[in-house]
N, C-alpha and C positions, 0 to 999 in steps of 0.2 A: 443449531451449531453444536458440534460435539465438544467434549471436554478437552481433547487434544488441541483443537484450534484455539479455544479460549486460553489455554496455557501458553501457546505460542504468542498470542496477541498481548497477554500480560507481560511476558518476557520482553517483547518488542517495546512496550510502553515504558518499562523500567529502563531499557537502554536509551530510549528517547529522553527521559529525564536526565540521565547522566550526560548524554551528548549535548543537551541544551546549553550547558555551560561553555562549550567550545565546539560549535557545529562544524567548522572547517576541519578540525582534527578528527572528528567522528563522522565524516561524510559517507563512509561506507555503509553505515546504518540506514541512511537516507537512500542510497543506491539500492540496497537490499529491499527496502520498502517499495520502491518504484518497480523493480523487477518482479518481486513476489506479488504485488497487487495486480500488475498486468497479467501475469500468468494465472493467478487465482481467478480473476475476472474472466479470462478467456476460457478456462476449464468450466467455470460455472455457466457461461453462455452456451458452450457446447452441450453440456448436459441438460440445460433448460430446453434446448431444441430437440434433443434425442430422447430424453426420458419423459414419459407421460406424468403430468402433475407437477412438474418442476418449473413451468413457465413463469410462475410468480416471481422467481428470482430475477427475471429480466426487468421487473419494475422497481426493485430496491437494491438487492445485493450487488448485482453486476454493474449498474451505473455508479454505485458507491465506490466499488473497487477502482474503476477507471477514473472517477473524479479524484480519488485520493492520489493516484499515481500522477495525474496531471497537475494537481496542486503541488506535490513535492517536486515535480520537474520545474514548474514556474518559480517556486521559492527555494530552489536548491541553493545552499550556501555558496557553492563554487560559482554558480551562475551570478549570484548577487555580488560576490567579491569581484568578479571580472567586470561587471557593469559599473561598479563604483571606482574601479582603478583607472 
């Protein structure tokens, strides 16, 4: 993983700590994470099939990106708030 990606994930983690105090007010951060994880996983899957030597990503990184997105979809604060109303 390159340094730029690590910096982005650190920034996202800091935003998550801030948003944890009021998730409904900061739900855009969760929406961004869902969308970016799906896109990141899709691009990685494409390159795993196209580039030689990248297939190992299909065993770890790609499923992790999709699992992260699915987890945030399931536990999205907006969805939980609607279900409890």
